[in-house]
C-alpha positions in Angstrom: 104.1 56.1 62.8 102.3 59.1 60.8 99.8 59.0 63.8 102.0 59.8 66.3 103.7 62.8 64.5 100.6 64.2 63.9 99.3 63.2 67.5 102.6 65.6 68.5 102.1 68.1 66.7 98.4 68.4 68.5 99.7 68.5 71.5 102.6 71.2 70.9 100.0 73.5 69.1 97.7 73.2 71.8 100.3 73.9 74.3 101.5 76.8 72.6 98.3 78.1 72.3 96.9 77.4 76.2 100.4 79.5 77.3 99.4 82.6 75.5 96.2 82.8 76.2 96.6 82.9 80.1 95.8 86.2 81.8 99.2 89.2 80.9 100.2 90.4 84.0 98.9 94.1 82.4 95.7 93.5 82.3 95.9 92.6 86.0 96.9 95.7 86.5 100.1 94.3 88.9 103.0 95.1 86.4 101.9 99.1 86.2 101.8 100.0 89.7 104.8 98.1 90.4 106.5 99.3 87.3 105.1 103.4 88.5 106.5 102.3 92.5 110.4 101.4 91.0 110.4 104.3 88.9 109.6 106.4 91.8 112.6 104.7 93.8 115.2 104.3 91.4 114.7 108.3 90.8 118.4 109.7 91.6 118.3 112.4 95.1 119.6 115.7 94.5 123.3 116.0 95.3 124.1 116.5 99.4 125.5 120.1 98.0 123.9 123.4 97.1 123.1 123.7 93.5 125.4 126.0 91.9 123.0 127.7 89.3 119.3 129.0 90.1 117.2 131.3 87.7 115.1 131.0 84.8 115.1 129.9 81.6 115.6 132.9 78.9 116.5 130.7 76.0 117.0 126.9 75.3 118.0 125.5 71.8 118.6 121.7 72.0 120.2 120.5 74.7 121.9 124.1 75.7 120.1 126.3 78.2 120.5 130.1 78.7 119.6 131.3 82.1 118.9 134.7 84.0 121.0 133.9 87.1 119.3 134.6 90.5 119.9 135.0 93.9 118.2 131.5 95.5 115.9 132.4 98.5 117.2 131.7 101.5 114.8 131.9 104.6 116.3 134.3 107.6 113.5 134.5 109.8 112.2 131.9 111.9 108.9 131.9 112.3 106.8 130.0 114.3 103.7 127.6 114.1 100.9 130.1 114.6 103.0 132.6 111.8 103.6 130.1 109.5 100.0 128.9 109.6 99.0 132.5 109.0 101.3 132.7 105.8 99.8 129.7 104.6 96.5 131.3 105.3 97.1 134.5 103.1 98.6 132.5 100.4 95.4 130.7 100.0 93.5 133.3 100.2 95.1 134.6 97.2 94.0 133.8 93.6 96.8 131.9 90.9 98.1 135.2 89.6 97.8 137.4 92.8 100.1 134.0 94.1 102.5 133.6 90.9 103.2 137.9 91.2 103.6 137.7 94.4 106.5 134.9 94.4 107.7 136.4 91.3 108.4 139.6 92.8 110.6 137.7 95.6 112.4 136.9 93.5 116.0 138.7 92.8 117.4 138.3 89.3 121.5 139.3 89.7 121.2 140.2 85.8 124.0 137.4 84.7 123.5 135.4 81.9 124.4 131.8 82.1 124.5 128.9 79.0 124.4 125.1 81.0 124.6 122.1 78.5 122.1 119.4 80.5 123.4 115.8 78.5 121.4 113.4 77.2 121.1 111.2 80.9 121.3 113.7 83.2 118.6 113.7 85.7 116.1 116.3 85.3 113.2 115.8 88.2 110.1 117.9 89.6 108.3 118.1 92.9 109.8 116.6 95.9 108.7 119.7 98.7 110.6 118.0 101.1 114.2 118.4 99.3 114.2 122.8 98.9 111.7 124.0 97.2 108.6 125.8 98.9 105.4 123.8 99.3 103.2 126.7 99.3 100.5 125.9 97.0 101.6 122.3 95.7 99.6 119.6 95.5 100.1 116.1 97.1 101.1 114.8 93.6 103.7 117.7 93.9 105.5 117.2 96.3 106.5 113.7 94.5 109.7 114.0 92.9 108.8 113.3 89.3 110.8 112.6 86.3 111.0 115.5 83.0 112.0 115.5 79.8 114.3 118.0 78.7 111.5 119.3 76.0 109.2 120.3 78.5 111.6 122.7 79.9 110.9 126.0 78.1 111.4 129.6 78.3 110.3 131.1 81.7 110.5 127.7 84.1 112.8 128.3 87.2 115.3 125.8 87.5 117.8 125.3 90.0 121.2 123.2 87.9 124.0 121.0 89.9 127.4 121.2 88.1 129.4 118.7 86.7 132.7 118.3 88.8 135.5 120.3 86.6 132.3 122.2 85.1 134.6 125.7 85.0 135.1 128.6 83.0 133.0 128.8 79.2 131.6 125.5 78.9 129.0 125.0 82.4 128.2 121.2 82.0 125.3 120.1 84.3 124.9 117.1 86.5 121.5 117.5 87.9 118.9 119.9 87.1 115.8 120.4 89.1 112.7 122.0 87.8 111.2 124.4 90.7 108.1 125.9 88.9 107.0 125.6 84.9 106.2 128.1 83.1 102.5 128.3 83.4 
């Protein structure tokens, strides 16, 4: 009887050790790429309506963000492909500082300040040039929508904020936030 119990215990230990020593999904790289693709696919898209607030962060305390409101840039002229290529070549010939200065000059601030609460769990994304942000000067990685933590938003960051339905008056609550430009 003792031999049978001992044999069963040895086989059980061998089975457990054999099952635990196989290659993990992490070491084969399968889960990391699949996880990244899944994360990118599950990021929520911006609401179909236009953002209610567009501006530069002037103060951030916790999840309360104060913005200097700007007028959203709207392309009023339709450029031909040749004119677009010419404009893009001109932008690329500028240094990073010159390009940033030119973009800053094109932003028109209204002088109005708004404070918005960004609740925990509110989607905050960056990139995604196909959804309204400028594609000039962006790397291929920047044209992909990525998730951003609230802690990454600092003074000087340009944001578009969609407000939650019923968010009116003095307490503005964000439903979705898009980072347009980080402070450099």
